[in-house]
N, C-alpha and C positions, 0 to 999 in steps of 0.2 A: 462330638466323639470323645473329647477329653473328659467330659463329665461322665459319659458312659464307661470309659476306661477306669475312672476312679471308683465308680460304684461297682463295676464288675470285679475290680481288685478286692474291694471290701467283701463282696459276696463270696469270692473264692477263698479268702482267709477264713470266713465264718464256716464255710462248708468243710474246709480242711481241719478246722478246730474240732468239728463234730466227728469227722471220720478218721482222724489221725490217731496214732497210738502213743505219740509223744509230742509235747509242745515244740520241741526243738526241731521236729521234722518240717515244720512250716517254713522257717527261713531257708532251709535247704531247698525246698520245692520252689519258693518264690524267687530266690536268686537264680535258680536254673531257668525258670520261666522268663524272668526279666532279661537275662542274658540272651536267650534265644530270640526274644522279641526285638531287642536292640540290634542284634546281628542281622535279622531279617530286614528290618527297616533300613539299616545302613547299607545293605547290599542291593536295595532297590535301584541305586544309581546305575548299576550295570545295564539296566534296561533303557536308560535314557529318560523315558517318561512312563508312568503307570497311571491308571484310572484313579480318580479320587474315590470311586466306590471301592476299589480294591484296597486302597490305602486306609479307608475308613473302617472296614470290617475285618481286615486281616489280623490285626493285633488281638482283638477280642476272640475271634474264632481260633487263632493259633493257641491261645491259652487253654481254650476249651478242648480243642482237638488233640493236643499233645500231652495233656495231663496224665493220660494212661501210661505213657512211657516212663515218666518219673516215678509214678506210683508202683509200677511193676518192679523197677530196680530197688526202690526203697523197701518194699515188703520182702523182696528176696534177700536183701542185705540183713534185715532184721532176723529172718529165719536162719540164715547162715551164721550170723554172729551168735545166736542162741545155741547153735550146735557146736561151733568151733571155738568160740570164746576169744577169738583174735580178730581184730579189726581188719588188718591188711589181707589176711587169707580169706576172710568172709567177703570182703569187697571184691577181690579177684574172682572168687567163686560166683558171687552174685552177678558180676558183670558178664562172666562166661555164659551163665544161664540166660541173662536178660537180652543180650545182643541178638541172638536168633529170634527170641520171642517178640521183642520190640520191632525188629526188622520185618517180621512176618505181619505183625499188626499194622505197621505203617504202610505196607504195600497195598492193603485193602483200601486205606484212606487215599493214598496216592493214585490208585487205580480209578477211584470215583472222581477225583479231581482232574485226572488226565482226560477223562471223557469230556469235561467242559471245554478243553482246548480244541475240540473238533467243531465247536460252534462257528458258524459263519459270522455271527455277531461278535465283533472284536473283543468286547468286554469279557466274554467267556474264556477266551485264550489268555487274556491278561490276568484275570482273577485266578484261573487255574494255575498259571505259572507262578504267581506270587505265593499262593497258598502251598503249592508243592515245595517251593523253596523254604517256606516257613516250617513245614514238616521236617525237611532235611536239617535245618538249623536246630530244630528241637531235638532231633536224635543226636546231632553232634554235641549239643550241650549236655544231654543225659549221659552220653558215652565218654565224654572227656572231662567236663567240669564237675558233674555231680559226684563221681567217685571221690574226687578230692574233697568236696564239701562234706561227704559222709565221713571221711576220715577226720576232718577238722571238728565236726559236730558230734562225733560218735559218743564222747563222754557226756555231752549235754543231752543227747538223745536218751542215754541210759538214765540220767538223773531226772529228767522231766517226763518220765513215763506216767501215763494216767490210764484209768480204766476206759475200756471201749464204750463209746456212747452209741455205737451202731448196734441195734438189737439183733439177736439171732432170730431167724425167720423159719424155724423148723415147722411151726404150726402152719405157716403160709404154704410151705412146701407140701405138707400132707394134704392141705385143701386142694392144691393144684393137682396132685396125683388123683384124688378122689373125683375131681370134675373133668378128667381128661376125655371122657366119652361125651361130655356136653360141650366143653370149651372148643375142641377141634371142629366139630360140625358148625358151631356158631361162627367160628373164625372163617370157615369156608364160605359161609353165606356173606359175611362182611367183606371178604375178599372180592367176591363177585360184585356186590353192591358198590364197593369202593371203586372198582375198575370202571363200572358204568357211570357213576357220578363224576369221577375224575375226568372222564372223557368230555364232559359237558362243562368243564370249569370255565367261568366267565373271564377269559383273558382280556387284558387291555394292553395297548402298545404305546400309549401316551399318558400324560399325567392329568388330563382333564377330568377323569372320573375317579381319581384316587384322592382320598382324604386322609391326612396324617393326624395323629393325636397332637403332636407338636407342630406348629407352623412358624416359619420364619417371616421376616418383614416383607419379602417379595410375595409370598403366598397370601399374606393378609391383604396387601395392597391390591393384588390381582382379584381376590375374592370381592373386595369392596367395589372395584371398578365394574366387575361383571354384574353385581347386584344393582348398581346404580344405572349403568348404561346398557346392560345386556352383553352377552358374549358374542364374539364374531369368529367366523371361521374363514380366514383369508388364504387363498392359494394364488400362486403366480404361474402364468403360462408363458413360456419363452418360445418364440418362433423366429425364423430368420427375418432380419429387418429389411426394409426397403419396399416391400410389396404392400402398400397402404390399402389397395382395393381388397386384397384377400383378407387382410387384417380386419377391415371394416365389416366385410361379409361374415367373418367368423364371429365377431362380437355380436352382430345382429342375431345370428343363430343361437348363440349361447344365452342371450338375454331372453329368449323365448321360453326357456326352461323354468319351471316353478322352483327348482332347486337353487337357482341363481338369484340372489337379491339384486346385485348389480355387477356389471362387467365394465371395467374402465381401461382404456388404452389410448394411445395417441390418436387413433382413428375415430374415436367418438367423444373426444374432449372438445367442447365448444369454445371457439375463440371470440369472434365478433359477428354480430348480425346473423346468427344462426349457422354460421359456417364452423366446421370442425377444423382441427389443426392440420389434418391431412387432405382436406378437400382441395381439388385442383381448381384454380381460378385463372380466367383470362384477364388481360389488363383492365378492361372496363370495370368489372365489379371490384377489383383491387383498388382502383383509383377512387371509386365512390366510398369504399370502406375507410380509406386513409385520408380522404379529402386532399389528395395530391393531384396536380395537373396531369391530364391524361397523356400529354406529350412526354412528360418526365417519366411516367410509368412505362410508356412504350420503350423509351431508351433503357430503362431499368431491366425490362424483360429481355431486350436485345442483348444487353451485357450479360445477363444470366445465361442466356442461350450460348453465347460465345464461351463462357466459362465451362459449360458442360458439353462443349463440342456439338451443339445443336443449332448453330447459327443459321444454317441453311433452312431449317424448319421455321425459324423466327422470321427470316427475311421473306420467305414465301407467303407468310401470313401471320404477322405478330399479333393481330387482333384475335386469332383463334389459338394462339400458343398458350397452353395451360401449365401452371406450375403449382405444386402443393403450397398451400397458404403458409405453412410453417417454414418451408425452405425459403420462400420469397421474403418473409419478414426478417429471417436471419441474414439473408443477402443484403436487404435494404439497410439493416443496422450496420453491417460492415462497410457499405458504401458511404453512409453518413459519417461513420467514425473515421474513415480515411479522407473525408472532405470532398468526395466526388459528388455528393448530393446534399443540398441544403434544404431544411424544412423549417416551417414556422414553429414558434415555441409550443403551440398546442399540439401539433402533429408530432413534434420532436419528443414531447413528454409522453404521448400515447405510444409511440414506437419503443421508447425506452422501457416503459412499464410492461408492454407485451413481450419485449425481448427477455426481461427478467423472468417472466412467467414461463416463456418458452424454454429457456435454458434450464430452468429448474425442473420442468416436466420432462425435458429430454434426458437429463441426467438420471432421472428415476425410471424412465420408461424405455430408454434406448441405450444399448451398449455398442461395442465395436462391431459385433456380428449379429446380435439378437435384439429383438424388440420384446418388451414385457407387457403382458396384460394382467391386470389384477382382478380377481373374482372374489366376491363375498358370497359364500354359500349359505343357504337356509338349511343347513344340515349340521349334525353334531360333528365333533372333530374326528371321531372314528365310529365304525359300525359297518355292517354289511351294505346298507343303503349308500353310505358315503363312499365306501370303496368301489361300489358298482358305478357310481356317478363319475368317479375319477376316470374310469375307463371310457365312459361316454364322452367326457371332455376331450380325451385323447383321440377318440374316433372322429369327433367333429373337426379337430385340428388337422387330421390326416386328409380331409377333403381338399385342403389348400396347400399343405406343406408336406415334405417327405417325413416319414415316420421317425427316421433316425435323427431328425433335426428338431424334434419337438420335446420340450422338457416341462414337466409339471412339478412344482415344488411348493412346500408348505408343511404345516404340522400334520395334516391329513395324509399327504403323500408319504411323509416320513413314517407315520404309523402303518400305512399300507405296506411299505417296504419291510418294516419289522415283522409284520404279520406273515408275510411271504417267507421271510428268513426263518421265523419260528416254526412254520410248517415243515421246512426242510430240516431244521435242527432237532426237533422234538424226538422223533423216532430214533435217529442214529445215536443221540446222546443217551437216551434211556437204554437202548440195546447195548451200547458200548460199556456203560456203567455196570450192567449186569454181567456181561461177558468178562470184563477185566477182573471183577471181584471173584467170579466163579473160578477163573483160572488160578488165582492166588490160593483160594480155599481148596481147590482140587489137589494141589501139591502140598498144602499145609496139613490137611487131614488124611490125604491118600485114600479118599473115598469119593465115589461119584454121587452117592445119594445124599450125604450130609450137606455139601454145598447147596444142593437144590432145596433142601429143607430150610436152610438158613436164609437163602435168598427169598423164599416164599414169605417168610415172616417179615423181612425188611421191606420187600417190595409191597407187601400188603400194607405195611405202615405208611408207605408213600402214597398209595392209592387212597387209603382212608384219610390221610392228612389233606389231600387235595379234593376230597369230597366236601369238606366244610365250606369252601367258597361257593360251591354249587348250591348246597343246602341253604346257606345264609344269603345267597344272591349278593356276594361281596366280590367286587372286581379285584383281580390279582394281576399285578404287572408280570408280563410273560417271562422276563428275565429271572424273576424270583423263583418261578417253577423250575427252570433249567438248572439254576445254581443250587437250589435246595435239594433237588432230586439227586444231583451228583454228590453233594456233601452228606446227605442223609444216608445214601447207599454206602459211601466210603467210610463214614465215621461210625454210624450206628451199628454197622455189622460187627464192630469190635465187641459190643455187648453180647451179641450172640456167640461170638468166638470164645469169649471168656467162659460162658456157661457151658458150652459144648466141650471145651477142653477140660474143664473141671469134671464134667460128667464122665468123659472117657477115662480119666484117671481113677475116679471113685468106683467106676464099674468093674475094675479089676480087683477091687477089695471087698465089694459088697453087692447085694442084689440090685438090679436096675432101679427099682422104686426108691430104695434107701439111698442109692447113689445120686439120683436126681435131687432128692431133698437136701443131701449134703452139699451137692454142687451149687444149688441155689443159695444156701447159707454162706458158702465160701465166696461166691461171686458177687453177692449183694453189695458189700462195701465198695467194690470197684465200680459197678454199674451205678450205684447211688452217687458216688463222688463225681465221676465223669459226666453222667447224665444231668445231674443237678446243675453243675457249672455251665454246661453247654445250653441247657434250657434257660437258665437265668440270664446268661450273657446275651443270647439271641432275643429274649424277651425285652431286655433293656434297649437293644438296638431298635426293636420295633416300636417301642413306646417313646423313646427320647430323641430319635433322629427326626429331622424334618424333611429329609430327602426321600421321596416316595419309593425309589428303587431300592434303597437301603432298608427302608421300613418293611417292604414286602419280604425281603430275605429274612429279616429278623423274626417277623411274626410267624412265617411258615416254618422256619427252622426250629423255633421254640416249640410250636405245637407238634411238629413231626418227631422231634427228639423225645418228647413226653409220651407220645403214642408208641414209639419204638421201645421205650423203657417198660411200659405196661405189657406190651406183647411179648418181649423176651423174658419177662419175669412171670408170665402166666401161660401164654400159648406155646412158646418155644419148648418148655420142659415137657408139655403134653405131647407135642409133635415128636420130640426125641424119643419118648417112651414108646409111642405107637409105631414110630418108623424105625425102631432099633434094628429090626431084621433087615430092612432095606439098606440101612447104612452098613451093616456088617457084610451083607452079601455083595456089596459093590466096592468093597475095599480092594486095594492093590498095593503092592510093595515096590518101592524103588530101592534097588540094591546099591548101597554105598560101600566102596572098598574099605575094609577094616584094617587098621594098622595095629599090630601087636607091640606092646611095650614090655620091656623086661628090666628087672632090677634085682639086686641081691643085698643081703644084710638087713639093716634097719631101714625100712621104707615107709615114708609118710604118704598115705593115700587119702585123697579128698575127691570123691566122685563115685560114680557107678562103674564097676569093672566086671568083666566076664573072663574067666580063665582059671588057671591053677595057682592057688596060693596055699601050698602045702595041702592041697586038696582042691576040689572044684568049688568055685565061689561065683555066685551071680547075685549081687546085692549092692546096695548103696552103702559105702563104707566111709566113715569119718574116723580115722584113727591111725595107729601105728601097727605095721606088720613086721615081725622079726623073722626073716627067712627069705626064700626065693619067691619072686613075683614074676609071672609070665602071663599076661592077660590083655584082653582088648579093652581099651578105655573108651566108654561112650561119652561121658562128660567129666569135667573136673581135671585133675592132674595127678601124676605119680612122681614123687620127688625123693630120690635116695638121700640118706642122711648126710653123706659127704657134700652133696650139692646144696642142701639146705644150710649146712655149716658154712660153706664158702659164701653163700649169699648173705648170711648174717654178718660174716667178717667184712665183706665189702661194704655193708651198710654202716658198720662201726667206723671203717676207714673214711667213708665219705663224711660222716659226722665230725 
């Protein structure tokens, strides 16, 4: 991930060099990004522990997700400075405009990430929390640190201006408008096809079917072992210990299935002369097996019965008193060790060897409450057939043991549990992502129709994105789908918001077709900068990481962001044009109490005001008014001359 971060940093610098308006803008942006990333990483300690997956991808994704915020403030500062000619006033005005805009934009991203936190799979909650914290620190850095950096670098920004390398795309806009009656129907077909294909996405829940471009030493070693010796699928069945007869019967039933290569437990491990460890033996066969005197064995059995409070049974007929072979060998060893029984050298050596094997097997196969059976399955690690047979194993065990005391563990059972969790998480996460984002957009644009149109485009990009694994028959780790869906919905919707906002502004000044062409041209630098960085960063994660879970997130997020960029630059403008009447008819107004401001004499006005200024004024004013001002201030500030003079005097005194 360190290598990825260095390369991502280089790509970000190159993209900013191409899209920036001044070379000195780059250090301002990079210092802001770096500070936000360091703050976020340092604050992870408050959670105690976080997932290594969250730690690996958060820094890169934070740089890509939060870059819009700094660009919004930077571009606004440049515009205000060109109009006002004063750094401090321009910075204040830019910040006053940017805080609501950035907060609104960040809410859509946070909404998508918040949906991840509703996953039953704990990684979703962990990654959502860390990324939301990253977004908050990014906003904090932009709102507090960046204004100071703009003031410090303002002269350098002016001196290092260069021509814009981002081309105007008016011709592209005209082409988009011309093809609107073709593009929208085609997109509708792609939307339906994308939905159908994405429903059949080949999800996997383990790493056995995933292949990463870069492999670490463990993956290389595991691949070579599997190529040489073949792969194994081992599961362990835990049942209450002590009932050797039930355990042996269960093992015999399981071994009859073709899906089971072998089943091994204490009840079918051979000890000596064809007897298993748990077979019950009477004194005569035990004496023959160990070459011990029969009288000594009878005394040994009697002592064992006394220890287990079964002396009456042994006295009434010790010849027929049966004890599990394993238990009797362990008891014999204890008696020899304590000096109560003496054996010849050959028998002593045999007992010691068997004792070592017994204690080793017992430590692996028996715990304080449960006995373990190991099964090697002739099935892949995951799949419908494997998951179905796990249920069969459980049903067979229920013939002999209570269902709530049976446990089946292994890679296959882990994958099965994850698949069950994914089925429960999938629909709620998708629905919550859409609902949260729609609620934010609803109050941002104050229209019911516009959020639905924007969601159609982004949701369409998600469905199209996850059609590729189906078409290419490429397995995808289930977690990658949930994480990428949330991030793509929360982050890529910003591109649609930028274009829609520009279109709404331009529509008041020119006809809709010209407005959409102008909006595309104005929004292109922002979409290009943010989209290129997110696509590149995610692509690096997918190609350079050796962790399959991280690789899946990177590959799908990179492809999804690229698809979103294409759709918002081609399909969204066409949808906005054709759906303009729907948007306008579903608008509503939220009344905000207006506060009237008054001032007399020489008044410095910076912002849009409504009211009487020696006459009725409704305009954006940057200048000085000499007279009486009584107006409602929508944005900006109204400062009387005396107040401005007092402020300057205070600044001189502080210096």
